[in-house]
C-alpha positions in Angstrom: 31.1 43.0 6.5 30.7 40.3 8.6 30.4 36.7 7.5 27.1 36.5 8.0 25.9 39.5 5.9 25.0 39.2 2.3 26.8 41.7 0.0 24.6 43.9 -1.6 23.9 44.4 -5.2 22.3 47.4 -7.0 20.3 46.1 -10.3 19.0 48.7 -12.5 16.9 48.2 -15.4 14.4 50.1 -17.5 11.5 47.2 -17.8 10.0 46.1 -14.3 6.6 45.2 -13.3 4.7 48.3 -11.7 2.9 46.2 -9.2 1.8 43.1 -8.5 -0.4 41.2 -11.4 1.3 43.8 -13.9 1.3 42.6 -17.6 4.6 44.0 -18.1 7.7 41.4 -18.5 9.1 40.2 -15.1 12.2 38.5 -16.2 14.7 41.4 -14.0 12.1 40.8 -11.1 12.5 36.8 -11.5 16.2 37.3 -11.7 16.5 39.1 -8.6 14.4 36.9 -7.0 17.5 33.6 -8.0 20.1 35.9 -7.1 18.5 36.9 -3.5 19.8 33.9 -2.4 22.8 35.0 -2.3 23.1 38.7 -2.0 20.7 41.3 -0.7 19.3 43.2 -3.9 17.6 46.2 -4.6 16.2 47.5 -8.1 16.6 50.7 -9.5 13.8 51.2 -12.2 12.2 54.1 -13.9 9.1 55.9 -12.2 5.8 54.5 -13.5 2.3 56.1 -13.2 0.1 54.2 -10.3 3.3 52.8 -9.4 5.0 53.3 -5.7 8.3 55.3 -5.3 9.5 52.8 -2.8 8.0 49.0 -2.1 8.9 45.5 -1.3 8.0 43.1 -4.6 8.0 39.4 -3.7 11.1 40.4 -1.2 13.0 42.6 -3.4 13.4 46.1 -2.6 12.4 48.3 -5.4 13.2 52.3 -5.6 11.6 53.9 -8.4 13.0 57.3 -9.4 11.2 59.7 -10.9 12.3 61.5 -14.1 10.4 64.6 -14.8 9.0 67.5 -12.8 5.3 66.7 -14.1 5.1 62.9 -12.7 1.6 62.8 -15.0 4.0 62.8 -18.1 6.7 59.8 -17.3 5.3 57.9 -19.8 8.7 56.8 -21.5 9.4 53.6 -20.2 5.6 51.9 -19.9 3.7 50.1 -20.7 5.9 48.2 -23.2 9.7 50.0 -23.5 11.7 53.1 -24.3 12.0 53.0 -28.5 8.3 51.4 -29.1 7.1 54.1 -26.6 8.8 56.8 -28.8 7.8 55.5 -32.1 4.4 55.8 -30.6 4.7 59.4 -29.8 7.9 61.5 -31.1 7.4 63.9 -28.5 8.5 61.5 -25.6 12.5 61.8 -26.9 12.3 65.1 -25.3 12.0 62.7 -22.0 15.3 61.1 -22.9 17.7 63.3 -21.3 15.4 63.7 -18.4 15.6 60.1 -17.8 19.0 59.6 -17.9 19.6 62.5 -15.7 17.8 61.3 -13.2 19.2 57.6 -13.8 22.7 58.8 -12.9 22.2 61.0 -9.9 20.0 58.2 -8.3 23.2 55.5 -9.2 25.5 58.1 -7.8 23.6 58.9 -4.8 23.1 54.8 -4.3 26.0 53.5 -5.5 28.0 53.6 -1.8 25.7 51.5 -0.4 26.4 48.4 -2.7 29.0 46.1 -3.6 28.7 46.4 -6.9 25.9 47.5 -9.8 24.0 45.0 -12.4 23.1 47.5 -15.4 20.3 45.6 -17.8 20.4 47.4 -21.1 23.8 49.2 -22.2 21.7 52.1 -23.3 21.1 53.9 -20.7 21.4 51.7 -17.7 25.4 50.3 -18.5 26.8 53.8 -20.0 25.8 55.8 -16.8 27.1 53.1 -14.8 30.4 53.2 -16.4 30.3 56.9 -14.9 30.3 55.9 -11.6 32.9 54.5 -8.8 31.4 51.2 -8.3 32.4 48.0 -10.5 29.6 47.1 -12.7 28.1 44.6 -14.8 26.3 44.8 -17.6 24.0 42.7 -20.1 22.7 43.6 -23.1 19.2 41.9 -23.8 19.0 43.0 -27.9 18.0 46.2 -29.3 20.6 47.5 -27.2 23.4 45.9 -28.5 22.2 45.7 -32.2 20.8 49.4 -32.3 22.2 52.8 -31.8 25.6 51.6 -33.1 26.6 55.2 -34.7 28.3 58.2 -33.7 28.0 59.4 -30.0 26.1 56.2 -29.2 29.0 53.8 -30.4 31.5 55.8 -28.4 29.5 55.8 -25.0 28.7 51.9 -25.6 32.6 51.4 -26.7 33.6 53.2 -23.1 30.9 51.4 -21.5 32.0 47.6 -22.4 35.9 48.8 -21.6 34.9 50.3 -18.2 32.6 47.2 -17.4 34.0 44.6 -14.8 32.2 42.0 -17.1 30.0 42.0 -19.6 27.1 39.1 -20.5 24.5 38.9 -23.3 21.5 36.8 -23.5 22.9 35.2 -26.6 25.6 33.9 -28.9 24.2 36.2 -31.7 24.0 39.3 -29.5 28.0 38.1 -28.6 28.6 37.9 -32.3 27.6 41.8 -32.8 29.6 42.9 -29.6 33.0 41.4 -31.2 31.7 42.5 -34.8 31.0 46.3 -34.6 33.1 46.9 -30.6 35.6 44.0 -31.2 34.9 42.9 -27.5 35.6 39.2 -27.2 35.2 39.2 -23.7 31.5 39.0 -23.1 30.0 35.8 -22.2 26.8 34.5 -23.2 24.2 33.8 -19.8 21.1 34.2 -20.7 17.6 35.0 -18.6 15.8 32.3 -17.2 12.5 30.5 -16.2 10.9 29.7 -13.1 10.3 26.1 -13.9 8.2 25.9 -10.8 5.9 28.3 -11.7 5.4 27.4 -15.2 4.5 23.5 -15.3 1.9 20.9 -17.6 0.3 20.7 -14.1 -1.3 24.4 -14.8 -3.4 22.9 -17.8 -7.1 23.3 -17.8 -8.8 21.2 -20.5 -11.1 23.5 -22.8 -9.6 26.8 -21.7 -10.1 28.1 -24.9 -13.9 26.3 -25.5 -11.5 25.0 -28.4 -13.1 21.7 -28.5 -11.9 19.3 -30.5 -9.4 21.7 -31.9 -5.8 22.3 -31.3 -4.8 25.3 -30.1 -1.4 27.2 -31.1 -0.5 29.9 -28.9 1.5 33.0 -29.1 2.5 35.1 -26.0 4.4 38.3 -26.9 4.2 42.5 -28.1 2.6 42.9 -31.2 5.4 44.7 -32.7 7.6 43.8 -36.0 10.2 41.7 -34.8 7.8 39.4 -32.9 6.3 38.4 -36.8 2.5 38.1 -35.4 1.4 38.3 -39.1 3.2 35.8 -40.7 1.3 33.4 -38.0 -1.6 34.7 -38.3 -1.2 34.8 -42.2 -0.6 30.4 -41.3 -3.7 29.7 -40.1 -5.1 30.1 -43.4 -3.9 26.5 -44.0 -4.5 24.7 -41.2 -7.1 23.4 -39.1 -6.4 24.9 -35.5 -7.8 27.7 -33.3 -4.8 30.3 -32.9 -4.7 32.3 -29.3 -2.6 35.5 -29.4 -2.0 36.9 -26.0 -0.4 40.6 -25.9 -0.8 43.8 -27.3 1.3 46.4 -28.8 1.7 48.8 -31.6 0.6 46.6 -34.5 -2.5 45.3 -32.5 -4.8 47.0 -35.0 -2.7 46.1 -38.1 -2.9 42.1 -36.5 -6.4 42.2 -35.9 -7.6 43.9 -39.4 -5.1 41.0 -41.4 -7.3 38.5 -39.5 -10.8 40.0 -40.6 -9.2 40.5 -44.1 -8.4 36.7 -44.4 -11.9 35.9 -42.6 -10.0 33.8 -39.7 -11.9 35.6 -36.9 -13.1 32.1 -35.6 -9.7 30.9 -35.9 -7.7 33.6 -34.5 -8.6 35.0 -30.8 -7.1 37.7 -29.3 -6.9 37.5 -25.5 -5.0 40.8 -24.7 -1.9 41.4 -22.1 -2.3 39.2 -19.6 -0.8 38.8 -16.1 2.1 36.3 -15.0 -0.4 34.6 -13.3 -3.2 34.4 -16.0 -0.2 32.9 -18.3 0.2 29.7 -16.2 -2.8 28.4 -16.9 -2.7 30.1 -20.4 0.5 28.4 -21.7 0.0 24.6 -20.3 -3.6 24.6 -21.5 -2.6 25.0 -25.6 -1.2 22.4 -27.3 1.8 24.0 -29.1 3.5 27.6 -29.3 4.5 29.3 -32.1 7.1 32.3 -32.0 7.8 33.2 -35.7 10.3 36.2 -35.0 12.0 38.0 -37.9 14.7 41.0 -38.5 13.0 44.3 -38.4 13.7 46.8 -40.8 15.8 48.6 -38.4 18.1 45.3 -38.0 16.9 44.5 -34.2 16.2 40.7 -33.2 15.0 38.8 -31.0 17.6 38.8 -28.6 16.7 35.6 -26.8 12.7 34.4 -26.6 12.0 34.2 -23.1 8.7 33.3 -23.8 9.8 30.3 -25.7 10.9 29.0 -22.3 8.1 29.5 -20.4 6.5 27.8 -22.9 8.6 24.9 -22.8 8.3 24.8 -19.2 4.6 24.1 -19.5 5.4 21.0 -21.5 4.5 22.5 -25.0 6.1 21.8 -28.3 7.3 24.8 -30.3 7.7 26.2 -33.4 9.9 29.0 -34.3 11.8 31.2 -36.5 15.8 30.4 -37.2 16.5 34.1 -36.0 18.2 35.9 -33.4 18.8 34.1 -30.2 16.2 31.7 -30.8 18.6 29.5 -31.7 20.5 29.3 -28.6 17.1 27.9 -27.3 16.2 25.5 -30.6 18.2 22.8 -32.6 15.4 22.1 -35.2 14.0 18.7 -34.9 15.8 18.3 -31.5 13.5 20.4 -28.9 11.6 22.4 -31.5 10.8 23.2 -35.0 12.5 26.1 -37.1 10.9 27.8 -39.7 12.5 30.4 -42.1 11.8 34.4 -41.0 8.3 35.4 -42.9 7.6 32.0 -43.9 4.0 31.2 -43.5 3.7 28.3 -45.8 6.8 26.5 -43.6 4.9 27.8 -40.5 1.4 26.2 -41.5 3.4 23.1 -42.2 5.1 23.0 -38.9 1.8 23.4 -37.1 0.6 20.8 -39.3 2.7 18.4 -38.7 2.4 18.7 -34.7 -1.3 18.3 -35.1 -1.5 15.0 -37.0 1.8 13.4 -35.6 1.0 13.1 -31.9 4.4 10.8 -31.5 6.3 14.2 -32.7 4.3 16.2 -30.5 5.4 14.3 -27.3 8.8 14.0 -28.6 9.2 17.7 -28.4 7.1 18.1 -25.6 9.7 15.9 -23.4 12.2 17.8 -25.5 10.5 21.5 -24.3 10.7 20.0 -20.4 14.4 18.8 -20.4 15.3 22.6 -21.9 13.4 24.6 -19.8 15.3 22.9 -16.6 18.6 24.1 -18.1 17.3 27.4 -18.2 16.0 28.0 -14.8 16.4 30.8 -12.6 18.6 29.0 -10.0 21.1 27.7 -12.8 21.1 31.3 -14.3 21.4 33.2 -10.6 24.1 30.6 -9.9 26.1 31.8 -12.9 25.8 35.0 -12.1 26.8 34.9 -8.6 30.0 33.4 -9.8 30.5 36.3 -11.9 29.8 38.6 -9.8 32.4 37.1 -7.0 35.1 36.9 -9.7 34.2 40.4 -11.7 34.0 42.7 -8.3 35.8 42.0 -5.9 
């Protein structure tokens, strides 16, 4: 390889923007953009209805593989994620073996062109990468680590962790699970990051939500059990503020019904899913951010909490739950306020404190900016670059 020629890295994932201005999470795309400073990066992701099979998205080459003969039935991954899509419609589980077979075929088809593979999520990307010949790094993001740890999946995940050139997880909480369940002591904590030049306080638009003198509490994310949105809505009974919810998901109807039953229609506004571009002003124009995540009934917890970093980069003081990987970001009282899971009264108390204490709000706002800077993608990409150079020789 010539000295001036970049090594080629294949990144594979199951969550990725389908097109420009998509409302799907884009943290894998942002990671790839950061990594492209050092490598020639290509992304391999599942096909999606309405998305191109091949394209260059913000400078990153994207290959979308088809996994079912009838392309209109390729609904396993979008919108949302695989497990929630199956819960929404049980018949989608029959698409899983087709997805896995198609991913494996495409990994084997393209692997020779690349220096190494970076598989995001142990299931299915990490497991299938372990059957390829190229060295690979696997990153655990949340449910792929904490769930499906019995029978055949236990054996496949253990095999994946053993064969990987390096293992990373996005939080210390997930590393603890790998150590406890699989005896893996080598995993390194390297989170995904945030683009601090994109999300900034400068994006603020006064009275963006037509809130007048009221303070605005913002929630951004999927309306799903582990996000704890219902407890935030309940908290709004006890505070004088406006709650703005940006996102959608399986619990959207339940959240709206709850707000109506508590007569909070004037205090809780649902914006629906918003694009990355829209979120710039939405974050910066709020007054504080809330992430009331909880441990779901199936054991799933917040792997890390990237929306928290985006809010912090936008200068917002943050209230969050003492849950999962959130504590990797927030230290209570120093750069945010932590509440116990499912404690609506404590969430309300924290909101009230920030509303009535400008000094505390300003202190946490400054700390938010300092915290976000430590997780900028220029920093995260450098860490992964060092790992790739050490692990994939």
